[in-house]
BAZA-203706 format. One line per 2 residues: number of its first residue (from 1); their letters; for each residue z, x, y of N, C-alpha, C. Coordinates in Angstrom, 1 decimal. Atoms other than C-alpha are relative to their C-alpha. Example, Ala and Ser with C-alpha at 12.3 -4.5 7.8 and 13.67 -1.06 7.14 Angstrom:
2
1	AS	0.0 0.9 -1.2 7.8 12.3 -4.5 0.0 0.9 1.2; 0.0 -0.9 -1.1 7.1 13.7 -1.1 0.8 -0.8 1.1
//
This chain:
282
1	MM	-0.3 0.9 1.1 -59.4 30.1 -9.9 -0.9 -1.1 -0.2; 1.0 1.0 0.2 -61.6 27.7 -11.6 0.7 -1.4 0.0
3	TI	-0.5 1.2 -0.3 -61.0 24.0 -10.7 -0.2 -0.7 -1.4; 0.2 0.9 1.2 -60.3 21.4 -13.4 -1.3 -0.9 0.1
5	NP	1.0 1.1 -0.2 -62.7 18.9 -11.8 -1.1 0.7 1.0; 1.1 -0.5 -0.8 -66.2 19.7 -10.3 0.4 -0.3 1.4
7	AL	-0.1 0.3 -1.4 -66.0 19.9 -6.5 -1.2 -0.9 0.3; 1.2 0.7 -0.4 -68.2 17.2 -4.9 -0.3 0.4 1.4
9	FL	0.6 -0.4 -1.2 -70.5 18.3 -2.1 -1.0 -1.0 0.4; 0.7 1.1 -0.6 -71.9 15.6 0.0 -1.1 0.6 1.0
11	VG	1.1 -0.5 -0.9 -75.2 16.2 2.0 -0.4 -1.2 0.8; 0.5 1.2 -1.0 -75.8 13.9 5.1 -1.2 0.5 0.6
13	HG	1.3 -0.3 -0.6 -79.0 13.7 7.0 0.4 0.8 1.3; -0.3 -0.6 -1.4 -77.4 14.6 10.4 -0.6 -0.8 1.1
15	SR	0.4 0.8 -1.0 -77.7 12.8 13.6 0.1 0.6 1.4; -0.4 -0.4 -1.4 -78.0 13.5 17.4 1.1 -0.9 0.6
17	DA	-1.0 0.8 -0.5 -75.5 10.6 17.7 1.4 0.3 -0.7; -1.2 -0.6 0.7 -72.0 12.0 17.1 0.7 -1.1 -0.9
19	EG	-0.6 1.2 0.8 -70.8 8.5 15.9 -0.5 -0.1 -1.4; 0.7 0.2 1.4 -73.3 8.5 13.0 0.6 1.3 -0.9
21	NE	-0.5 -1.2 0.8 -72.0 12.3 12.0 1.5 -0.5 -0.4; -1.5 0.1 0.3 -68.3 11.1 12.2 0.1 -1.3 -1.2
23	EF	-0.1 1.0 1.1 -69.0 8.1 9.9 -0.4 0.6 -1.3; 0.2 -0.8 1.1 -70.5 10.5 7.4 1.2 0.6 -0.5
25	LA	-1.2 -0.8 0.3 -67.4 12.6 7.5 1.1 -1.0 -0.5; -0.9 0.8 0.2 -65.2 9.6 7.4 -0.1 -0.6 -1.6
27	MA	0.3 0.4 1.3 -66.9 8.4 4.2 0.4 1.0 -1.0; -0.4 -1.1 1.0 -66.3 11.8 2.5 1.5 0.0 -0.1
29	ER	-1.5 0.2 0.0 -62.5 11.3 3.5 0.3 -1.2 -0.9; -0.3 1.3 0.9 -62.6 7.8 1.7 -0.3 0.4 -1.4
31	LK	0.2 -0.4 1.3 -64.0 9.4 -1.3 1.1 1.0 -0.5; -1.1 -0.9 0.3 -61.4 12.1 -1.3 1.2 -0.8 -0.4
33	RR	-1.2 0.9 0.3 -58.7 9.4 -1.1 0.0 -0.7 -1.5; 0.2 0.6 1.5 -60.2 7.7 -4.3 0.5 0.9 -1.0
35	RP	-0.4 -0.9 1.1 -59.6 10.8 -6.3 0.5 1.2 0.6; -0.6 -1.2 -0.7 -57.2 13.2 -4.6 -0.1 1.3 -0.8
37	ER	0.1 -1.3 0.6 -57.5 15.7 -7.4 -1.4 0.7 0.1; 1.2 -0.5 -0.2 -61.1 16.2 -6.5 -0.3 0.6 1.3
39	AV	0.2 -0.6 -1.3 -62.1 18.5 -3.7 -1.5 -0.4 0.5; 1.1 0.5 -0.6 -64.8 17.1 -1.3 -0.5 0.7 1.1
41	YS	0.5 -0.8 -1.1 -67.0 19.1 0.9 -1.2 -0.9 0.7; 1.1 0.6 -0.5 -69.5 17.9 3.4 -0.9 0.8 0.9
43	AF	0.7 -0.7 -0.7 -72.5 19.2 5.1 -1.2 -0.8 0.6; 1.1 0.9 -0.6 -75.6 18.1 7.2 -1.4 0.9 -0.4
45	VE	1.3 -0.6 0.1 -79.4 18.9 6.5 -0.4 0.5 1.3; 0.6 -0.4 -1.4 -80.2 19.1 10.3 0.9 -0.7 1.0
47	LA	-0.5 0.6 -1.2 -78.9 18.2 13.7 1.5 0.0 0.2; -1.4 0.0 0.0 -75.3 18.7 13.1 0.7 1.1 -0.9
49	EP	-0.8 -0.9 0.7 -72.6 21.1 11.6 1.2 -0.6 -0.6; 0.5 -1.4 0.5 -71.6 22.3 9.2 -1.3 0.0 -0.8
51	SI	1.2 -0.1 0.8 -74.7 23.4 7.5 0.1 0.1 -1.4; -0.1 -0.1 1.4 -75.5 23.5 3.9 0.5 1.2 -0.6
53	PD	-0.3 -1.3 0.6 -75.4 27.1 3.2 1.5 0.4 0.4; -1.2 -0.2 -0.4 -72.2 27.6 5.3 1.2 -0.6 -0.7
55	EL	-1.0 0.8 0.6 -70.3 24.8 3.7 0.0 0.4 -1.7; 0.1 -0.4 1.3 -71.6 25.8 0.0 0.8 1.3 -0.1
57	DR	-0.7 -1.2 0.1 -70.2 29.3 0.7 1.5 -0.3 0.0; -1.4 0.2 -0.3 -66.9 28.0 1.9 0.5 -0.6 -1.4
59	CV	-0.3 0.9 1.3 -66.8 25.7 -1.3 0.4 1.2 -1.1; -0.3 -1.1 1.1 -67.1 29.0 -3.6 1.1 0.8 0.4
61	RD	-1.2 -0.8 -0.4 -64.7 31.0 -1.5 1.3 -0.7 -0.4; -1.1 0.7 0.3 -62.2 28.3 -2.2 0.2 -0.1 -1.6
63	GH	-0.2 -0.3 1.3 -62.7 29.1 -5.8 -0.6 -1.0 -1.1; 0.6 0.9 0.9 -64.9 26.3 -7.2 -1.2 0.5 -0.8
65	ED	1.2 -0.6 0.9 -67.3 27.2 -10.0 -0.7 -1.0 -0.6; 0.9 1.3 0.4 -68.7 23.7 -10.7 0.1 -0.8 1.1
67	VV	0.3 0.9 -1.3 -70.2 21.9 -7.8 -1.0 -1.1 -0.2; 1.0 1.1 -0.1 -71.9 18.5 -7.7 -0.5 -0.1 1.3
69	VL	0.7 0.1 -1.3 -74.3 18.4 -4.8 -0.7 -1.3 0.1; 0.5 1.3 -0.1 -75.1 14.9 -3.9 -0.6 -0.4 1.5
71	PL	0.7 0.3 -1.3 -77.6 13.9 -1.1 0.3 -1.6 0.3; -0.5 1.3 -0.4 -76.1 10.8 0.6 -1.3 -0.5 0.8
73	LF	1.3 0.4 -0.5 -79.8 9.7 1.3 -0.4 -1.2 -0.9; 0.4 1.2 0.6 -81.3 6.4 0.2 -1.2 0.3 -1.1
75	FA	1.1 -0.1 0.7 -84.6 7.7 -1.1 -0.4 1.6 -0.2; 0.4 -1.4 0.4 -86.3 10.9 -2.6 -1.2 0.3 1.0
77	AG	1.0 -0.4 -0.8 -88.3 12.3 0.4 0.1 1.5 0.2; 0.1 -1.3 -0.2 -88.7 15.6 1.9 1.3 0.8 -0.1
79	HA	-1.4 -0.6 0.1 -85.0 16.4 2.3 0.5 0.1 -1.3; -0.6 0.0 1.3 -84.0 15.4 -1.1 -0.9 0.8 -1.0
81	KT	0.9 -0.7 0.9 -87.1 17.1 -2.8 -0.2 1.5 0.3; 0.3 -1.4 -0.2 -87.4 20.2 -1.0 1.2 0.7 0.7
83	DV	-0.8 -0.5 -0.9 -84.8 20.9 1.8 1.3 0.4 -0.7; -1.2 -0.2 0.6 -81.6 20.5 -0.2 -0.2 0.9 -1.4
85	PR	0.2 -0.9 1.0 -83.0 22.1 -3.4 -0.4 1.4 0.4; 0.2 -1.3 -0.4 -84.2 25.1 -1.5 1.3 0.7 0.3
87	EM	-1.2 -0.5 -0.3 -80.7 25.6 -0.2 0.8 0.4 -1.3; -0.8 -0.1 1.3 -79.3 25.3 -3.8 -0.7 1.3 -0.7
89	VR	0.6 -1.3 0.5 -81.8 28.0 -5.0 0.7 1.3 0.6; -0.5 -1.1 -0.7 -80.6 30.3 -2.4 1.6 0.2 -0.3
91	AR	-1.4 -0.2 0.2 -76.9 29.5 -3.1 0.2 0.6 -1.4; -0.1 -0.4 1.6 -77.4 30.1 -7.0 -0.3 1.4 0.1
93	AR	0.3 -1.5 -0.2 -78.8 33.5 -5.8 1.2 0.8 0.6; -1.2 -0.6 -0.6 -75.7 34.2 -3.8 1.1 0.0 -0.9
95	HP	-1.1 0.3 0.8 -73.4 32.9 -6.3 -0.4 -0.2 -1.6; 0.4 0.3 1.2 -74.8 33.4 -9.8 1.0 -0.6 -1.1
97	SV	-0.9 0.4 1.1 -71.6 32.6 -11.7 0.4 -1.5 0.4; -0.4 1.6 -0.3 -71.3 29.0 -10.0 -1.0 -0.8 -0.6
99	RF	0.8 1.0 0.5 -72.7 26.0 -11.7 -0.2 -1.0 1.1; 0.5 1.0 -1.0 -74.5 23.9 -9.1 -0.7 -1.2 -0.8
101	HY	0.5 1.1 0.6 -75.3 20.4 -10.3 -0.7 -0.9 1.1; 0.7 0.8 -1.1 -77.9 18.5 -8.1 -0.2 -1.4 -0.5
103	GP	0.1 1.4 0.1 -77.6 14.8 -8.0 -1.1 -0.7 0.6; 1.0 0.7 -0.5 -80.2 12.1 -7.2 0.4 -0.7 1.4
105	PL	-0.3 0.9 -1.2 -80.4 10.1 -3.8 0.5 -1.2 -0.6; -0.7 1.2 0.4 -78.8 6.7 -4.0 -1.0 -0.9 -0.6
107	GI	1.2 0.7 0.7 -82.1 5.1 -4.8 0.1 -1.6 0.1; 0.0 1.5 0.1 -82.7 1.5 -5.8 1.2 -0.4 -0.9
109	HP	-1.3 0.4 0.8 -79.3 -0.1 -7.1 0.3 -1.4 0.3; -0.2 1.4 -0.1 -78.3 -3.7 -7.7 1.1 -0.2 1.0
111	VL	-1.1 0.3 -0.9 -75.1 -3.2 -5.8 -0.5 0.1 1.5; 0.5 0.0 -1.3 -77.0 -2.3 -2.7 -0.8 -1.2 0.4
113	LD	0.8 1.2 -0.2 -79.2 -5.4 -3.1 1.3 -1.1 0.4; -1.0 0.9 -0.4 -75.8 -7.3 -3.0 0.7 0.2 1.5
115	VV	-0.5 -0.3 -1.4 -74.6 -5.5 0.1 -1.0 -0.4 1.0; 1.1 0.5 -0.8 -78.0 -6.4 1.8 0.3 -1.7 0.1
117	DE	-0.2 1.4 0.2 -77.2 -10.1 0.7 1.1 -0.4 1.0; -1.2 0.2 -0.9 -73.6 -9.9 2.3 -0.3 0.1 1.5
119	RV	0.4 -0.1 -1.4 -75.2 -8.6 5.5 -0.7 -1.1 0.6; 0.9 1.1 -0.5 -77.6 -11.4 5.7 1.0 -1.3 0.1
121	QA	-1.0 1.2 -0.1 -74.7 -14.0 4.9 0.8 0.1 1.2; -0.8 -0.3 -1.1 -72.7 -12.4 7.7 -0.6 -0.6 1.2
123	VE	0.7 0.5 -1.2 -75.4 -13.2 10.2 -0.1 -1.6 -0.1; 0.2 1.4 0.0 -76.1 -16.7 9.0 1.3 -0.8 0.2
125	RG	-1.3 0.7 -0.3 -72.5 -17.6 9.3 0.2 -0.3 1.5; -0.1 0.1 -1.4 -72.7 -17.3 12.9 -1.2 -0.8 0.7
127	LP	1.1 0.8 -0.4 -75.9 -19.5 13.1 0.0 -1.4 -0.5; 0.0 1.3 0.6 -76.6 -23.1 12.7 -0.6 -0.1 -1.4
129	PR	0.7 -0.1 1.3 -77.6 -24.1 9.1 -1.5 -0.2 0.0; 1.4 0.0 0.0 -81.2 -23.6 8.3 -0.5 0.2 -1.4
131	DR	0.5 -0.2 1.4 -83.2 -23.9 5.0 -0.5 1.4 -0.1; 0.4 -1.3 0.2 -84.0 -20.6 3.5 -1.5 0.1 0.0
133	IE	1.3 -0.1 0.0 -87.6 -21.4 3.2 -0.6 0.3 1.4; 0.5 -0.3 -1.3 -87.8 -21.1 7.0 0.4 1.3 0.6
135	TA	-0.6 -1.3 -0.4 -86.0 -17.8 7.1 -0.7 1.3 -0.5; 0.6 -1.2 0.4 -87.6 -14.3 7.0 1.1 1.1 0.2
137	IL	-0.9 -1.1 0.0 -85.4 -11.4 6.1 -0.9 1.3 0.2; 0.7 -1.2 -0.3 -86.8 -8.0 7.7 0.8 1.2 -0.3
139	LV	-0.6 -1.2 0.3 -85.6 -4.9 6.1 -0.7 1.0 0.8; 0.5 -1.0 -1.0 -85.9 -2.1 8.6 0.4 1.4 -0.6
141	GR	-0.3 -1.5 0.5 -86.2 1.5 7.1 -0.1 1.0 1.0; 0.1 -1.1 -0.9 -85.9 4.9 8.6 -1.6 0.3 0.3
143	GS	1.4 -0.6 -0.2 -89.6 5.7 7.9 -0.1 1.5 -0.5; 0.1 -1.4 0.4 -90.9 8.8 6.1 -1.4 0.5 -0.2
145	SD	1.3 -0.5 0.1 -93.9 10.9 5.8 -0.4 0.0 -1.6; 0.1 0.0 1.4 -93.4 10.6 2.0 -0.4 -1.5 -0.6
147	PD	0.2 1.4 0.5 -95.2 7.4 0.5 0.9 -0.6 -1.1; -0.9 0.4 1.1 -92.9 7.4 -2.4 1.3 -0.6 0.6
149	AN	-1.4 0.7 -0.6 -89.8 6.7 -0.2 -0.4 -1.2 0.7; 0.3 1.1 -0.7 -91.6 4.2 1.8 -0.4 -1.1 -0.9
151	GD	0.2 0.9 1.2 -92.9 2.4 -1.3 1.4 -0.5 -0.5; -1.2 0.4 0.5 -89.3 2.2 -2.4 0.6 -1.1 0.7
153	LL	-0.4 0.9 -1.0 -88.3 0.1 0.5 -0.7 -1.3 -0.2; 0.8 1.0 0.3 -91.1 -2.2 -0.3 0.5 -0.8 -1.4
155	KI	-0.5 0.5 1.4 -89.8 -2.6 -4.0 1.3 -0.7 0.3; -1.3 0.8 -0.4 -86.3 -3.4 -2.6 -0.3 -1.3 0.5
157	AR	0.4 1.3 -0.5 -87.8 -6.1 -0.6 -0.3 -1.1 -0.9; 0.5 0.8 1.0 -89.5 -7.6 -3.5 1.3 -0.5 -0.9
159	LY	-1.2 0.3 0.8 -86.3 -7.4 -5.6 0.9 -0.9 0.6; -1.0 0.9 -0.7 -84.2 -9.0 -2.9 -0.7 -1.5 0.1
161	WE	0.6 1.4 0.2 -86.8 -11.9 -2.7 0.0 -0.7 -1.3; -0.2 0.5 1.4 -86.6 -12.4 -6.4 1.4 -0.5 -0.2
163	HT	-1.4 0.4 0.2 -82.9 -12.7 -6.2 0.4 -1.1 0.9; -0.5 1.0 -1.1 -82.7 -14.9 -3.0 -1.0 -1.2 0.2
165	RY	1.1 1.0 -0.2 -86.0 -16.8 -2.5 0.1 -0.5 1.5; 0.1 0.6 -1.3 -85.8 -16.9 1.2 -1.7 0.0 0.2
167	GW	1.3 0.1 -0.2 -89.2 -17.7 2.7 -0.8 1.1 0.0; 0.8 -1.2 0.0 -90.2 -14.2 3.3 1.1 1.1 0.0
169	VE	-0.9 -1.2 0.0 -88.6 -10.8 2.7 -1.1 1.1 0.5; 0.9 -1.0 -0.5 -90.6 -8.3 4.8 0.6 1.5 0.2
171	TC	-0.4 -1.5 -0.2 -90.5 -4.5 5.6 -0.7 0.6 1.1; 0.6 -0.7 -1.2 -91.0 -2.4 8.6 0.8 1.3 0.1
173	FI	-0.6 -1.5 -0.2 -89.9 1.2 9.9 0.3 0.2 1.5; -0.3 -0.3 -1.4 -88.3 2.4 13.1 -0.6 1.3 0.2
175	GV	0.6 -1.3 -0.4 -90.0 5.7 13.0 -1.0 0.6 -1.1; 1.0 -0.8 0.9 -92.7 8.0 11.3 -1.2 -0.7 -0.4
177	TE	1.1 0.7 0.7 -94.8 5.3 9.7 -0.1 -1.4 0.6; 0.2 1.3 -0.4 -96.1 1.8 10.1 0.2 -1.0 -1.2
179	PD	-0.3 0.6 -1.4 -95.4 -1.1 10.6 1.2 0.3 0.6; -1.3 -0.2 -0.7 -93.0 -0.5 13.3 0.8 -1.3 0.1
181	LP	-0.9 1.0 0.0 -90.2 -2.8 14.0 -0.7 -1.2 1.0; 0.6 1.1 -0.7 -92.0 -4.9 16.8 -1.2 -0.7 -0.9
183	SG	1.0 0.6 0.8 -95.0 -5.4 14.5 0.5 -0.8 -1.3; -0.7 0.8 1.2 -92.6 -6.5 11.6 0.5 -1.3 0.5
185	LD	-0.6 1.2 -0.6 -90.9 -9.0 13.8 -1.2 -1.0 0.3; 1.1 0.8 -0.2 -94.3 -10.3 15.0 -0.7 -0.7 -1.2
187	RC	0.6 0.5 1.2 -95.6 -10.6 11.5 0.8 -1.3 -0.5; -0.9 1.1 0.4 -92.5 -12.8 10.6 -0.4 -1.3 0.7
189	LR	0.3 1.1 -0.7 -93.2 -15.1 13.4 -1.3 -0.7 -0.2; 1.4 0.6 0.2 -96.9 -15.4 12.8 0.0 -0.6 -1.3
191	LG	-0.1 0.5 1.2 -96.1 -16.2 9.3 0.6 -1.3 -0.1; -0.6 1.2 -0.1 -94.2 -19.2 10.4 1.6 -0.1 -0.1
193	AR	-1.5 -0.2 0.1 -90.5 -18.0 10.3 0.7 -0.7 1.2; -0.7 0.7 -1.1 -88.2 -20.1 12.4 1.4 0.7 0.3
195	RV	-1.0 -0.9 -0.2 -85.4 -17.5 11.8 -0.3 1.4 -0.6; 0.3 -1.3 0.4 -85.7 -13.8 11.5 1.3 0.8 -0.1
197	IA	-1.2 -0.8 0.1 -82.8 -11.6 10.3 -0.4 1.4 -0.4; 0.5 -1.4 0.2 -83.4 -7.9 10.6 1.3 0.9 -0.5
199	IP	-1.1 -0.7 0.4 -81.1 -5.8 8.4 -0.6 1.6 0.0; 0.3 -1.4 0.1 -81.2 -2.0 9.0 0.3 0.5 -1.4
201	YF	-0.2 -0.5 1.4 -81.6 -0.3 5.6 0.5 1.5 0.3; -0.6 -1.2 -0.3 -79.3 2.6 6.7 1.3 0.2 -0.5
203	IF	-1.2 -0.2 0.3 -76.3 4.2 5.7 1.1 0.0 1.0; -0.8 -0.2 -1.1 -74.8 5.2 9.0 -0.6 -0.4 1.3
205	TG	0.6 0.3 -1.2 -75.1 4.4 12.6 -0.7 1.2 0.6; 0.5 -1.0 -0.7 -76.9 6.5 15.1 -1.0 -0.4 1.0
207	VL	0.9 0.5 -1.0 -79.8 6.5 17.6 -0.9 -0.9 -0.5; 1.0 0.9 0.4 -82.1 4.7 15.4 0.6 -1.5 -0.1
209	IK	-0.6 1.4 0.2 -79.6 1.8 14.6 0.2 -0.7 1.4; -0.1 0.4 -1.4 -79.0 1.5 18.4 -1.4 -0.5 0.5
211	RI	1.5 0.4 -0.5 -82.9 1.3 19.0 -0.3 -1.3 -0.7; 0.3 1.3 0.9 -83.1 -1.4 16.2 0.7 -1.2 0.7
213	NR	-0.8 1.1 -0.6 -80.4 -3.6 17.9 -0.6 -0.3 1.3; 0.5 0.3 -1.3 -82.0 -3.2 21.4 -1.3 -0.8 -0.3
215	LV	1.3 0.5 0.3 -85.5 -4.1 20.0 0.2 -1.6 -0.4; -0.3 1.3 0.6 -84.2 -7.0 18.1 0.3 -1.1 1.2
217	AE	-0.7 0.8 -1.1 -82.2 -8.4 21.1 -1.3 -0.3 1.0; 1.2 0.2 -0.9 -85.5 -7.9 23.3 -0.9 -1.1 -0.6
219	AA	0.7 0.9 0.5 -87.5 -9.9 20.8 0.7 -1.3 0.0; -0.7 1.3 -0.1 -84.9 -12.7 20.7 -0.1 -0.5 1.3
221	AA	0.3 0.6 -1.4 -85.1 -13.1 24.5 -1.2 -0.3 0.3; 1.3 0.4 -0.2 -88.7 -13.2 24.3 -0.7 -1.2 -0.7
223	SP	0.7 1.1 1.0 -89.1 -15.9 21.6 1.1 -1.2 -0.1; -0.8 1.3 -0.1 -87.2 -19.0 22.8 -0.4 -1.1 -1.1
225	GV	0.3 0.9 1.1 -87.0 -21.7 19.9 0.1 0.7 -1.3; -0.2 -0.7 1.3 -86.8 -19.0 17.2 1.3 0.7 -0.1
227	EI	-1.3 -0.8 0.1 -83.6 -17.4 16.0 -0.5 1.4 -0.5; 0.3 -1.4 0.5 -83.9 -13.7 15.8 1.3 1.0 0.2
229	AA	-1.3 -0.5 -0.1 -80.8 -11.7 15.0 -0.2 1.4 -0.9; -0.1 -1.2 0.7 -79.8 -8.2 13.6 1.4 -0.1 -0.8
231	GD	-1.3 -0.2 0.7 -77.3 -7.6 10.9 0.5 1.3 -0.1; -0.6 -1.3 0.1 -75.1 -4.7 10.0 -0.8 0.8 -1.0
233	YL	0.5 -1.0 1.1 -76.3 -1.5 8.2 1.0 0.1 -1.3; -0.6 0.2 1.4 -75.0 -0.9 4.6 1.2 0.9 -0.1
235	GR	-1.1 -1.0 0.5 -72.7 2.2 4.5 1.4 -0.3 0.3; -1.4 0.2 -0.1 -69.6 0.6 5.8 0.6 -0.9 -0.9
237	HP	-0.5 0.9 1.1 -69.5 -1.9 2.8 0.9 0.8 -0.8; -0.8 -0.6 0.9 -66.7 -1.0 0.5 -0.6 0.3 -1.3
239	AF	0.6 -0.4 1.3 -68.8 -1.2 -2.6 -1.1 1.0 0.1; 0.9 -1.1 -0.2 -71.1 1.4 -1.2 0.5 1.3 -0.8
241	LD	-0.5 -1.3 0.8 -68.8 4.1 -2.6 0.0 -0.2 -1.4; 0.1 0.2 1.5 -69.0 2.6 -6.1 -1.5 0.6 -0.4
243	VV	1.4 -0.6 0.4 -72.9 3.6 -6.0 0.2 1.5 0.2; -0.2 -1.5 -0.1 -71.9 7.1 -4.8 0.7 0.5 -1.3
245	EQ	-0.9 -0.4 1.3 -69.3 7.4 -7.7 -0.9 -0.1 -1.2; 0.8 0.3 1.1 -71.9 6.1 -10.2 -1.1 1.3 0.1
247	RV	1.1 -1.1 0.0 -74.5 8.8 -9.0 0.8 1.4 -0.4; -0.7 -1.0 0.4 -71.8 11.5 -9.3 0.1 0.1 -1.6
249	RE	-0.2 -0.1 1.4 -71.1 10.5 -12.9 -1.4 0.3 -0.8; 1.4 -0.3 0.5 -74.9 10.5 -13.7 -0.3 1.4 0.1
251	TL	0.3 -1.4 -0.1 -75.2 13.9 -12.3 0.6 0.9 -1.0; -0.9 -0.8 1.0 -72.6 15.3 -14.7 -0.4 -0.4 -1.4
253	EG	0.3 0.3 1.2 -73.8 13.4 -17.6 -1.4 0.0 -0.5; 1.4 -0.2 0.1 -77.4 13.5 -17.2 -0.7 -1.2 -0.9
255	PI	0.8 -0.8 -0.9 -80.3 13.2 -17.4 -0.4 -0.6 1.3; 0.4 0.4 -1.2 -81.5 12.8 -13.8 -1.5 -0.2 0.0
257	LM	1.5 0.3 0.0 -85.0 11.3 -13.6 -0.4 -0.6 1.3; 0.4 0.3 -1.3 -87.1 10.9 -10.6 -1.4 -0.6 -0.3
259	SC	1.4 0.4 0.0 -90.5 9.0 -10.1 -1.0 1.0 0.4; 1.0 -1.0 -0.4 -93.4 11.4 -10.2 -1.4 -0.7 0.3
261	DT	1.4 0.5 0.0 -96.4 9.0 -10.4 -0.5 -0.2 1.6; 0.5 0.3 -1.4 -96.5 8.4 -6.6 0.7 1.1 0.9
263	CK	-0.7 -1.1 -0.8 -94.9 11.7 -5.4 -1.0 0.8 0.6; 1.0 -0.8 -0.6 -97.0 13.5 -2.9 0.1 1.5 -0.3
265	YR	-0.3 -1.4 0.5 -95.5 16.9 -4.2 -0.8 0.2 -1.2; 0.7 -0.1 1.3 -97.3 16.3 -7.4 -1.6 -0.1 0.5
267	DP	1.4 0.2 -0.5 -100.6 15.0 -5.7 -0.1 -0.4 1.3; -0.1 0.3 -1.5 -100.6 15.1 -1.9 -1.1 -1.1 0.3
269	DL	0.9 0.9 -0.3 -103.8 13.0 -1.8 0.2 -1.4 -0.7; -0.2 1.1 1.0 -102.5 10.3 -4.3 -1.2 -0.3 -0.6
271	VF	1.1 0.1 0.5 -105.6 10.7 -6.0 0.0 0.5 -1.5; -0.5 -0.2 1.3 -104.9 10.4 -9.8 -1.3 0.0 -1.0
273	NG	1.3 -0.3 0.9 -107.9 12.0 -11.7 0.3 0.7 -1.2; -0.3 -0.7 1.2 -106.0 13.4 -14.6 0.4 1.4 0.2
275	VE	-0.3 -1.3 -0.3 -105.4 16.7 -12.9 1.1 0.1 1.1; -1.1 -0.1 -1.0 -102.1 17.6 -11.2 -0.3 0.9 1.0
277	AH	0.4 -0.8 -1.3 -102.3 19.0 -7.8 0.5 1.4 -0.1; -0.7 -1.3 0.1 -99.8 21.9 -8.4 1.0 0.1 -1.0
279	GH	-0.9 -0.2 1.1 -97.8 21.4 -11.5 1.4 -0.3 0.5; -1.4 0.2 -0.3 -94.6 20.2 -9.7 0.7 -0.9 -0.8
281	GH	-0.9 0.7 0.9 -91.9 18.8 -11.8 1.4 -0.3 0.7; -1.4 0.4 -0.5 -88.6 17.0 -10.9 0.9 0.4 -1.0
//
């Protein structure tokens, strides 16, 4: 039987840390409680179960003929650009009568900037008063082999600085690419910051969040006279679900647009000479 409302199919990255996977599944439950009439399914790209194909097949077996597939990822990188779409192509071949609608990653959104600011303010409430001009905010991303995704974090840092005018808003990454977290902290100190607040730009906890907290604590112990502290990641904030709901609406109402100019799948060498590398379109 066809459902009145499209089913929502959430795709998480997956973690080796069970706590992170549990947070993803708990978020799916909170979305279900927001709209009890809507069926919500959850799957992981890697490292955890259920897998995308298994859960998509279950969704179809349950009778859903309209399915919104939404990657709960911040940026458009390999998983959002290739891995999830590949599974959708296979699902469409297995279930030709089902309409699968693919949504965008969460991307750059003003609500997420507000969440970052609340995370920063929560740290500052536990510290002595200090002028913003002496404070550096360090956004810590996961890191990607896709320059488009890494560049988005730098854009977020600039937007946050425009909004708050701290002395510095810097970026670094906990894996895959540079600058790494120790380098990011060192840069903030060399630039003259008397306080550094590191905010993990992550949705869920996991191995990397715990590594961030450990490295920040080690830097704080090694830097007497300078305040170095880590704030909370973003996904536990109640407003986060508002962004998810907006992306669902956009998926159904369209159009979904993605940036192509800096996408390595269009031109892997990022050399723009007027000739597309292989005619990829989003």
